[in-house]
Every structure is written in structure tokens, then in C-alpha cells.
C-alpha positions in Angstrom: 49.9 136.2 -196.8 48.3 133.6 -198.8 44.5 133.0 -198.5 42.1 130.8 -196.9 41.8 128.9 -199.2 38.1 128.0 -197.5 38.0 131.9 -196.9 38.1 132.7 -200.5 35.9 129.4 -201.5 32.9 130.5 -199.4 33.3 134.2 -200.6 33.1 132.9 -203.8 30.1 131.2 -203.4 28.6 134.4 -202.0 28.7 136.6 -204.2 27.5 133.5 -206.6 24.1 133.5 -204.5 24.1 137.8 -204.2 24.7 137.2 -208.4 21.8 134.5 -208.4 19.7 137.2 -205.8 20.2 140.0 -208.3 19.8 138.2 -211.7 16.1 137.0 -209.7 14.8 140.4 -208.7 15.7 142.4 -212.3 13.8 138.8 -213.5 10.2 138.6 -211.1 7.2 139.6 -212.1 4.6 141.7 -209.7 2.6 138.9 -206.9 -0.8 140.2 -206.5 -3.3 139.0 -203.6 -7.2 139.4 -202.2 -7.3 139.6 -199.1 -10.1 139.4 -197.8 -11.1 140.9 -194.0 -13.7 140.9 -191.5 -16.6 142.1 -193.1 -15.9 141.3 -196.6 -13.8 143.9 -197.1 -11.4 142.9 -200.2 -7.4 144.4 -200.5 -4.7 144.0 -203.3 -1.8 143.3 -202.0 0.9 143.8 -204.6 4.5 143.3 -203.9 8.2 143.8 -206.1 11.5 144.4 -206.0 13.0 146.8 -207.3 16.7 147.0 -207.6 17.5 150.4 -206.3 18.2 151.7 -202.4 15.3 152.3 -201.3 16.0 155.9 -201.4 15.8 156.2 -205.0 12.6 154.5 -205.0 10.7 155.8 -202.3 12.1 159.1 -204.6 9.7 157.8 -207.3 6.8 156.5 -205.6 5.9 159.3 -203.6 6.8 162.0 -206.4 3.0 162.4 -206.7 3.2 165.1 -209.5 5.1 162.9 -211.7 2.7 159.9 -211.7 0.9 160.9 -215.6 4.4 160.0 -217.0 4.6 156.6 -215.9 1.9 155.0 -214.9 -0.5 154.1 -218.2 -3.4 154.5 -215.7 -2.9 157.8 -214.7 -4.0 160.2 -216.9 -3.8 163.4 -214.6 -1.4 163.6 -211.2 -1.0 167.3 -208.7 -0.3 168.8 -206.1 -2.7 170.9 -204.7 -1.8 172.2 -201.7 1.1 170.8 -198.7 0.4 171.5 -195.6 4.0 170.2 -194.7 7.6 168.5 -195.7 5.4 164.8 -195.2 1.9 165.7 -196.6 -0.3 167.4 -199.5 -3.4 166.7 -201.5 -3.6 165.4 -204.8 -5.5 165.0 -207.8 -5.6 162.5 -209.6 -7.2 161.5 -212.6 -7.0 157.6 -213.6 -9.0 155.2 -216.3 -8.9 152.4 -216.1 -10.3 149.3 -217.9 -10.3 144.8 -217.8 -13.2 143.2 -219.4 -15.8 145.2 -219.9 -15.5 147.7 -217.2 -14.0 151.6 -218.1 -14.0 152.4 -215.2 -12.5 156.5 -215.7 -12.1 158.2 -212.1 -11.0 161.7 -210.7 -10.3 161.5 -207.3 -8.6 164.2 -203.9 -6.5 162.1 -202.5 -4.7 163.4 -199.4 -1.0 161.7 -199.3 0.9 160.9 -195.6 4.6 160.4 -196.2 6.7 159.0 -193.4 10.5 158.1 -194.7 11.5 157.4 -191.5 9.4 154.5 -191.7 9.4 154.2 -195.4 5.0 154.0 -195.9 2.8 156.8 -197.9 -0.2 156.3 -197.1 -3.6 157.5 -199.3 -6.7 158.5 -198.7 -9.7 159.8 -200.5 -11.2 163.2 -199.2 -13.4 163.3 -201.8 -13.9 162.0 -205.7 -15.8 159.3 -207.4 -14.3 156.3 -205.5 -17.3 155.4 -202.6 -13.9 154.2 -200.8 -10.1 154.6 -202.3 -7.3 154.2 -198.7 -4.3 152.8 -200.3 -1.1 151.8 -198.8 3.0 152.4 -200.0 5.4 149.8 -198.2 9.3 150.0 -199.2 11.6 147.5 -197.0 14.7 146.1 -198.1 15.3 143.4 -199.0 17.7 140.9 -196.6 21.3 140.5 -198.2 21.0 143.7 -200.7 19.8 146.1 -198.5 21.7 148.9 -199.8 20.8 147.5 -203.5 17.4 146.2 -203.1 13.4 147.9 -202.0 11.0 145.6 -201.3 8.5 147.5 -202.7 4.2 147.1 -200.7 1.0 148.3 -202.4 -1.8 147.6 -200.1 -5.1 149.3 -201.8 -8.7 149.2 -200.4 -11.2 150.5 -203.3 -14.5 150.3 -203.7 -16.3 152.7 -207.6 -19.5 154.5 -207.5 -20.4 152.1 -210.0 -21.9 148.7 -208.4 -19.5 146.3 -210.8 -18.7 142.4 -210.2 -16.8 141.3 -207.3 -14.6 138.7 -209.5 -14.2 142.3 -212.1 -12.8 144.4 -209.5 -10.9 142.1 -208.1 -9.8 141.8 -211.5 -9.5 145.3 -211.8 -7.1 145.9 -209.1 -5.2 142.9 -209.2 -4.8 143.5 -213.3 -4.3 147.9 -213.4 -2.0 146.7 -209.7 0.4 144.4 -211.4 0.9 147.1 -214.2 1.3 150.4 -211.2 4.8 147.9 -210.1 5.9 147.2 -213.5 5.8 150.9 -215.1 7.5 151.5 -210.8 9.7 150.1 -211.5 10.8 150.4 -214.7 11.1 154.5 -213.5 12.9 153.7 -210.3 15.9 151.8 -213.1 15.8 155.0 -215.5 16.4 157.7 -212.5 18.8 155.5 -210.5 
């Protein structure tokens, strides 16, 4: 039996589009924006798609003890205690630099995972920050559901040391973009 030439052409075009989408994901750089909410709360929202299944990407961003191995600004990370299978206390020591500001931060963070909804919430318990609330969200990339994942990292962080807003915004955008690039490298390495 002969194949329908229109169907064959459509399949070939669709395959080409998917290949171009995969190439654009591999070449993309992280995006980072500051969202200002009512009351002046500033949240950095960074996004990056990775060419890996959702389960692989989730495995990387939920492995809190491994962060210092592949995220340059994380000097030390260790799980101190598991409350249950999806909640733990993590100690993190980070060193961030941007322009003339350098922050050396140590924190204990409550990390809560929800594998079915594909998010991780990170909230400050105590440490060298006035505020630290972060959230990972993971979702399949349309058309590439089993092969690509969109990572979104949102963070609202206020250090104990006062600094100008433009410096803190720059530090947050620079730091989250670099971290997403490093996460992508690790995701690609482990798959």
C-alpha cells in the first residue's frame, strides 16, 4: 500500500518543527524578570526549558544535598533532617557576588516537595536573610511532553544587610540565571 503523500509531507514538516523546537531549547538562555507586587515585595522569576523528561529534571532540583556539586554559588548544602518523604530541613551556605556587593549567607531552609504537582517550596527557618521564599515549578513543554521540561524558579529574598534595590535585583537576576544554566548542565549530565 502506498502512503498518502499529503500525510507524509505533514509528518515530515511536523518532525522538522519538533527538531527546530528542540534546537531552540538547547540554545536558549535563562530569562529572569523582577515582579513587583503590592506593598513593594520583589520576586525574581527565572525560566529555562531543558531537554529532559520532567522526572529527570525534578530529580536534580529536589536533590538538595547535591547542590554544592554543580551550582557555583552554593558552597555547602546538606539535608539535616527528613520530616517525611516529601519534606526536609536543608542547611545551605551560599556566596553571591554582583558588582561591589558580596553576600556570604548561611540558612536553614524547610524544603517541601509535591511530586504530583511538580513543585518544590523552599522557606527560611533561620539564617543570614531577613526573607527567603523560593519555589521551583516544573511542567512539560507542549509538543515535547516526554522529552523537555520548563523549569521556573521564583524567589523573594531580602538579606539582613541593607543594599540598594537595583543591586539586589541585579544580584537576584544574575544569580538565578546562572543557577538555571548550571541546573541544565546537571540535568543533561545525569540523563
